[in-house]
Phi, psi and omega in degrees: 000316181293325180296319180292324178295319177296317179295318178296323179293319178296319179297319180296317178294321179294321178298315181293325177298317179298318180297318181290322176294324177296317179295320179296319178298317178300317178294323179292322178295318176299319179300316179297318178299319178291325177292324177294320179298317182297326182286332184275348182296135180292151183265029180287149180295324181297325182267008182297320178297315178295322177295319179296318180297314182296321181295319180297318179297316182295320179300316179299314180296320180296319178297318179298314180298313178300317179297317178297315181297316178299316179296316179295321178295317178299316179295322179297314179297321178297316181292320177298320178295316179297320177298317179297319178299316179296320177298321177294317177301319178298315179298317177299316179294322174297318178296318178299321179295317177300316177300316180298315178300319178294316179297319179298315180298314180296319179296320178296317181296319178295320180295319179295323176296319179295318178297317181295320179296317179298318180298317178298314179298318179295322179296317178297314179298315178295325176300314179297315180299315181297318179294317175300319178295319177299317180296318176299316178300315180298317179296319180294320178298318178299315181297317183298316180296320180292319179296316178300318180295318179294322179295318179295317180294324183285346182271000000 
């Protein structure tokens, strides 16, 4: 159950990573589009003010895109690190599970040995009880025969 939760969390991080990479590509495309627009602007003096304004706007957007890209890259690295940590935790839990299974197998084997030993002791004890009962029966038969003999003598 914990393993599936770790896998779900890993899948969620991978999905978010893909989304961030997609946004980064969109920003890069926008950046390329903006660069193409800048190249197509006429170099006339009359449009110089407009061009300056557009360049300023583009620079701001480029800075925003660069900042976003840096933030996404940082977040991506953070998510990759977290994913690696989760993978290590999964590996540790898998190793713990294997160790637990080995311990369970050993405990089961020891329990079977104890049960076999107990069965043997019970058989020996029951054999002694049966033998003791046979001895008691023989003694009682002997007493019974002596009592019959004494009874016959007394008559």
